[in-house]
C-alpha positions as CSV (number, residue, x, y, z in Angstrom):
1,X,-3.1,-75.8,-47.0
2,X,-6.0,-77.6,-45.3
3,X,-9.4,-76.0,-45.9
4,X,-11.2,-77.8,-43.0
5,X,-9.7,-78.0,-39.5
6,X,-11.1,-80.5,-37.1
7,X,-11.1,-79.2,-33.5
8,X,-12.1,-81.8,-30.8
9,X,-11.3,-83.2,-27.4
10,X,-9.6,-86.6,-27.4
11,X,-11.9,-88.1,-24.8
12,X,-15.0,-86.4,-26.1
13,X,-14.8,-86.5,-29.9
14,X,-11.8,-88.5,-31.1
15,X,-13.8,-91.3,-32.7
16,X,-16.2,-88.7,-34.4
17,X,-13.2,-86.8,-35.7
18,X,-12.0,-90.0,-37.5
19,X,-15.4,-90.3,-39.1
20,X,-15.5,-86.6,-40.2
21,X,-11.9,-87.0,-41.5
22,X,-12.9,-90.0,-43.6
23,X,-16.1,-88.6,-45.0
24,X,-14.8,-85.1,-45.7
25,X,-11.5,-86.4,-47.1
26,X,-13.5,-88.5,-49.6
27,X,-15.3,-85.4,-50.7
28,X,-12.6,-82.7,-50.6
29,X,-9.4,-84.7,-50.6
30,X,-7.4,-85.9,-47.6
31,X,-4.8,-83.1,-48.0
32,X,-7.6,-80.6,-47.4
33,X,-8.8,-81.9,-44.1
34,X,-6.6,-81.3,-41.0
35,X,-6.7,-83.8,-38.1
36,X,-3.8,-83.5,-35.7
37,X,-2.4,-87.0,-35.6
38,X,-2.7,-87.4,-39.4
39,X,-1.6,-84.0,-40.5
40,X,1.4,-83.1,-38.3
41,X,4.7,-84.5,-39.6
42,X,7.1,-86.3,-37.2
43,X,9.5,-83.9,-35.6
44,X,7.4,-80.8,-36.4
45,X,6.8,-78.1,-33.8
46,X,3.4,-79.2,-32.5
47,X,2.1,-75.9,-31.2
48,X,3.2,-73.7,-34.1
49,X,2.0,-76.3,-36.6
50,X,-1.4,-76.5,-35.0
51,X,-2.1,-72.8,-34.8
52,X,-0.5,-72.1,-38.1
53,X,-2.8,-74.5,-39.8
54,X,-5.8,-73.0,-38.1
55,X,-4.8,-69.6,-39.5
56,X,-4.5,-71.0,-43.0
57,X,-7.8,-72.9,-42.9
58,X,-11.1,-71.7,-44.3
59,X,-13.3,-73.6,-41.8
60,X,-12.9,-74.8,-38.3
61,X,-15.4,-77.5,-37.2
62,X,-15.6,-77.6,-33.4
63,X,-16.9,-81.1,-32.5
64,X,-18.7,-80.7,-29.2
65,X,-20.0,-83.6,-27.1
66,X,-21.3,-84.1,-23.6
67,X,-17.9,-83.9,-22.0
68,X,-16.5,-81.0,-24.0
69,X,-17.6,-78.1,-21.7
70,X,-16.6,-79.6,-18.4
71,X,-13.6,-81.7,-19.3
72,X,-11.2,-81.6,-16.3
73,X,-7.8,-79.9,-16.5
74,X,-5.3,-82.7,-15.9
75,X,-2.6,-80.2,-14.8
76,X,-4.8,-78.5,-12.2
77,X,-7.4,-80.7,-10.5
78,X,-10.7,-79.0,-9.8
79,X,-10.5,-76.7,-12.9
80,X,-12.0,-77.1,-16.3
81,X,-9.6,-77.6,-19.2
82,X,-11.5,-74.9,-21.0
83,X,-10.5,-72.4,-18.3
84,X,-6.8,-73.0,-19.0
85,X,-5.5,-70.4,-21.5
86,X,-3.1,-73.1,-22.8
87,X,-5.8,-75.6,-23.5
88,X,-5.3,-76.6,-27.2
89,X,-9.0,-76.8,-28.0
90,X,-9.5,-73.3,-26.6
91,X,-6.4,-71.9,-28.4
92,X,-7.5,-73.3,-31.8
93,X,-10.9,-71.7,-31.6
94,X,-9.5,-68.4,-30.4
95,X,-7.0,-68.5,-33.3
96,X,-9.8,-69.1,-35.7
97,X,-11.9,-66.2,-34.5
98,X,-8.8,-63.9,-34.5
99,X,-8.1,-64.6,-38.1
100,X,-11.6,-64.6,-39.6
101,X,-11.8,-68.4,-40.1
102,X,-15.4,-69.6,-40.3
103,X,-16.2,-71.5,-37.1
104,X,-19.0,-74.1,-37.1
105,X,-20.0,-75.8,-33.8
106,X,-21.0,-79.4,-34.4
107,X,-23.2,-80.7,-31.6
108,X,-22.6,-84.5,-31.2
109,X,-25.9,-86.3,-30.5
110,X,-29.5,-85.3,-30.9
111,X,-29.8,-84.5,-27.2
112,X,-26.7,-82.2,-27.0
113,X,-27.8,-78.7,-25.9
114,X,-26.6,-75.5,-27.5
115,X,-23.8,-73.8,-25.7
116,X,-24.6,-71.0,-23.2
117,X,-22.3,-67.9,-23.4
118,X,-22.2,-67.5,-19.6
119,X,-20.5,-70.9,-19.3
120,X,-17.7,-70.2,-21.8
121,X,-14.5,-68.2,-21.3
122,X,-15.0,-64.6,-22.5
123,X,-12.7,-65.3,-25.5
124,X,-15.1,-68.1,-26.7
125,X,-18.5,-66.5,-26.0
126,X,-18.9,-65.9,-29.8
127,X,-19.0,-69.7,-30.2
128,X,-22.4,-69.9,-28.6
129,X,-23.7,-67.4,-31.2
130,X,-22.4,-69.3,-34.2
131,X,-25.0,-71.2,-36.2
132,X,-24.5,-74.8,-35.3
133,X,-24.9,-78.2,-37.0
134,X,-25.8,-81.6,-35.4
135,X,-24.2,-85.0,-35.9
136,X,-25.5,-88.4,-34.8
137,X,-23.9,-91.8,-35.1
138,X,-27.3,-93.0,-36.2
139,X,-27.1,-91.0,-39.5
140,X,-23.4,-90.1,-40.1
141,X,-23.5,-90.1,-43.9
142,X,-26.6,-87.9,-44.0
143,X,-25.4,-85.5,-41.4
144,X,-21.9,-85.0,-42.9
145,X,-23.3,-84.7,-46.4
146,X,-25.7,-82.0,-45.2
147,X,-22.9,-80.1,-43.6
148,X,-20.7,-80.5,-46.6
149,X,-23.4,-79.2,-48.9
150,X,-23.8,-76.1,-46.7
151,X,-20.1,-75.5,-46.6
152,X,-19.6,-75.6,-50.4
153,X,-22.3,-72.9,-50.7
154,X,-20.5,-70.7,-48.2
155,X,-16.8,-71.3,-49.0
156,X,-15.8,-70.9,-52.7
157,X,-12.5,-72.7,-52.2
158,X,-14.3,-75.8,-50.9
159,X,-16.8,-75.6,-53.8
160,X,-13.8,-75.8,-56.2
161,X,-12.6,-79.0,-54.4
162,X,-15.9,-80.7,-54.2
163,X,-15.9,-84.1,-55.7
164,X,-19.6,-84.6,-55.2
165,X,-21.4,-81.6,-56.6
166,X,-25.2,-81.6,-55.8
167,X,-27.4,-82.9,-58.6
168,X,-29.1,-80.2,-60.7
169,X,-32.8,-79.9,-59.9
170,X,-33.7,-77.8,-63.0
171,X,-34.7,-79.6,-66.2
172,X,-34.6,-78.3,-69.7
173,X,-38.1,-78.6,-71.2
174,X,-36.6,-78.9,-74.7
175,X,-35.0,-82.2,-73.7
176,X,-38.2,-83.8,-72.4
177,X,-40.0,-86.4,-74.6
178,X,-43.3,-85.2,-76.1
179,X,-46.6,-86.9,-75.4
180,X,-45.9,-87.5,-71.8
181,X,-45.3,-85.6,-68.6
182,X,-43.0,-82.6,-69.2
183,X,-41.6,-79.7,-67.4
184,X,-43.4,-76.4,-68.1
185,X,-41.2,-74.1,-66.0
186,X,-40.6,-73.0,-62.5
187,X,-42.1,-70.4,-60.2
188,X,-40.6,-69.6,-56.9
189,X,-38.6,-72.8,-56.8
190,X,-41.6,-75.0,-57.5
191,X,-41.7,-77.2,-60.7
192,X,-45.0,-77.5,-62.5
193,X,-45.5,-80.6,-64.6
194,X,-48.4,-81.1,-67.1
195,X,-49.5,-84.5,-68.3
196,X,-52.5,-86.3,-69.4
197,X,-53.7,-86.7,-65.8
198,X,-53.5,-83.0,-64.9
199,X,-51.0,-80.7,-63.4
200,X,-48.4,-81.6,-60.7
201,X,-46.6,-79.2,-58.4
202,X,-43.3,-80.7,-57.4
203,X,-40.4,-80.0,-55.1
204,X,-37.8,-82.3,-53.7
205,X,-40.3,-83.8,-51.2
206,X,-42.7,-85.2,-53.7
207,X,-45.4,-84.1,-56.2
208,X,-48.9,-82.7,-55.6
209,X,-51.6,-83.6,-58.1
210,X,-53.9,-80.7,-58.9
211,X,-55.6,-82.2,-62.0
212,X,-59.2,-83.2,-62.6
213,X,-61.0,-85.4,-60.1
214,X,-61.3,-85.4,-56.3
215,X,-58.2,-85.4,-54.1
216,X,-57.7,-87.1,-50.8
217,X,-56.1,-84.1,-49.1
218,X,-52.6,-85.5,-48.6
219,X,-50.2,-83.2,-46.8
220,X,-46.6,-82.6,-47.8
221,X,-44.1,-80.7,-45.8
222,X,-41.3,-78.8,-47.5
223,X,-38.4,-77.2,-45.7
224,X,-40.2,-73.9,-45.5
225,X,-43.7,-74.6,-46.5
226,X,-46.6,-77.0,-45.9
227,X,-48.6,-78.1,-49.0
228,X,-52.1,-79.4,-48.5
229,X,-53.8,-80.7,-51.5
230,X,-57.6,-80.3,-51.6
231,X,-60.2,-80.9,-54.3
232,X,-60.5,-78.7,-57.3
233,X,-62.8,-76.3,-55.6
234,X,-60.6,-76.0,-52.5
235,X,-57.4,-75.5,-54.4
236,X,-53.9,-76.1,-52.9
237,X,-53.0,-74.4,-49.7
238,X,-49.5,-73.1,-49.1
239,X,-48.8,-72.1,-45.5
240,X,-45.8,-71.6,-43.3
241,X,-44.1,-74.8,-42.2
242,X,-43.5,-75.7,-38.6
243,X,-39.9,-75.5,-37.6
244,X,-38.2,-78.9,-36.9
245,X,-36.8,-78.7,-34.6
246,X,-3.2,-83.3,-29.6
247,X,-0.7,-84.3,-28.8
248,X,-3.8,-86.4,-28.6
249,X,-3.6,-86.8,-24.8
250,X,-3.5,-83.0,-24.3
251,X,-6.6,-82.2,-26.2
């Protein structure tokens, strides 16, 4: 059973689907990532296989590019493919919603706007409310790794298949050498390190020195917090961070 189902339009996301398949297969195993032309056996019933695999998946990734919303219906000129109840992209997403599969919209490109419910068929309006991810060809490895990391935290079956578990951030103080900088514990997810030069406050974005001597007020931004180091009299300021902002031809 595939854990991750790739949903996409041939003319809008085929190339990206190949990239996702390659990267996610390397992490979770090729047999656990469904991509239509790879995963459907010769002679198999195409429609039943597609929808059956959706139902048995844990996650459906809807790859959405610029042409996804308004792709034309080849069978009926003047109508959007998405308005056709038999459109495979639409049917796969509907099937995922109906069977409790986690649906993640992946917006292709930094300029791709979030979907508007009023422009979707009624059966797909929930797609506009799903938390989305972004993917750019400028940073494919980073973007897919970030998505994979989030999925393993949400989906236990994917966590069990993960071949690249995230590195542990915590450090056992008893394993640190004496006489140098060592870990003295954590408070609220922040590591404090004491050494001969003073105390450092550290997260994944870099350390802050709060020891003796004047500071040059560097600023560091974490995911949820800004850190501004001042001199010993001003202390260290923690404030809220600013938000950063198939048959293939039928798909």
